[in-house]
N, C-alpha and C positions, 0 to 999 in steps of 0.2 A: 976396722971400725966403719960402720955404716955412715954414708954421707947423705943425710936426710935432705939438706938444703939442695944439693944437686939433683936429687930424685924429684923433689917438688918443682924445681925450676924446669926440669925436662918435661914434666906433666903439663906445665903451663905452655911450654913450646909446642907440644903435640896438640893441645886445644887450639892454639893459634894457627898452627899448620893446617888443621882440618876445619878451621873457621867454625868452631863449636863455641857458641856464645850463650846458649840456653841450657837449662837443666830439665830433665835428666840428660847426662852426657850420652851421646849417641855412640855406643861402643861398636856397633855394627859397621858404621861409617869408617871408623879407624881400622877395623879388621879388613874391610874391603880395600881401603887405601893401602894397606901394607901387604896386600896380596895373600891374606890368610883365608883359608876356607874355614867355615864355621860349622861345627857339628854339635848337635845336642844329644847327649847320652841320657838314658832314662833308666838308671840303676841306683837304687838307694844304698847299695853296698859299695859302690865305686867311689873314687876320688871326686872332689868338688869340680875339678877341671884341670886341664894341662895343655901345654903346647907339645906338638909332635912334628917331626919332619919325616915324611914318608921317603921310601927308597928313591922315588923319582924326583925328590927335591921339594915336593909340595909341602907347604907349611899349613898345619891344621890347628886351630884353636878349638878345643872341646870343653864344653861346660855340661855338667850334670843337671838336667832339668828336674830330677827327682829331689834335689836339694832346694832350699828356699831361694826364691827368685833373687833376692837381694844378695844372698851369698854367692850365687852364680855371677852376678854382676861384678862383685868385688874380686872374685877369683879371676874372671876374664881380664879386668883392669890390672890385676897383679901380674898376670902372664904377659900382658902387653908391656908392663914395666920392665920385665926381663929383656924384651926385644929392644926397647928404646934406650935402656940403660946399658945395652950391649954386654949383658952378662953372658959369659961363656955357657953354652948349653949344658956342659958337663956339670955346672954348678946348680942347675935347676932342681935336681932331685937328689936327695941324700937318703937312701933307703934305710940306713941305720937310724937316723933322726926320726923318720916317719914311723918306723917300728916302735921306737921308744915312746914317742909323744902322740902318735896318731895325727889326725887332722887339726886338732886344737892345741897345737904347740904354743907355749907362752912366748911372747915377743922376745923376752930376754934369752931364750934358748935358741932362737933362730940365728943362722949365719947372717953376716952383714948384707949379702946380696938379697936375702929374703926380706930383711927389714927394709932395705931400699925399695924393693918392689912393692911392699905394703905402703910405704910413704908415697910412692908414685901413684898407686891406686887410690889412695885417700884423696890426694890433690886432684886427680883426674875426675873422680866421681863427685867431689865436694870442693870445687875450686873456691879459694878464699874470696876471689873477686865476686863470685856469684853469691857467696854467703853474705857478703855485705849488703846485697840488695834485699835480703830478708832479715835485717836487723830486728825489725819489729816482732819477728817470730822466734828469736833466739831462746826465749823462755819455753818454747814448745818443740822440744826435739822430736817428738813423735810426728808432728805435722811436717816438719822440715825433712825428716826421714822419708816420708811419703813423697814430698816434692822432688827430692833428689834421688829417690828410688835406692836407698841404702838402708842398712840396719840401724836401729836406734843406737846401739853402742858405737857404731862407726860415726854417727852424727854427733853423739855426745863428745867424742874425742875431737871431732872438727870444731865443735863450739868451744871446747876448752882451749884448743889451739888458737882459735880466733881471739880469745881473751889472753893468750900467751901463758896459760897455766897448765898445759898438758905435759906429762912427764914421759909418755910413751914415744911421742914424735917430736923431738927437739930440733 
């Protein structure tokens, strides 16, 4: 079973560790701090992003810039979640699940470690503490999505969580 509370708490610790107090969250700063090389792929047919460890031990975070910018940010935050949540790298990729669902796997079909990485990414990109500063804009998810540089659906979930009514990320 996924531990959403732990995942979100870990995201808050990372924000504090890297002294990130403004939005949009500076993912490059976190990658650099973790010694990750950052590579942008430009292939519409490839995955959204992934973490890799090269033979020499270099860790690489790859994001596909051919996909929507906000999707790339969420993907990178998700992959960082795997690192900070100390998920075993063998758990990162399940080829059978990817073949069955593709990249748009429903949350309920995802293994717990993927759900936790999603919860981590959501809190990293849309910290509840930052969302409080924008209470006047909560009825305008489109505007908030632009401010936080996330997708409108991700912002809608964050706003629902803010009011304690989301089902996906309890």
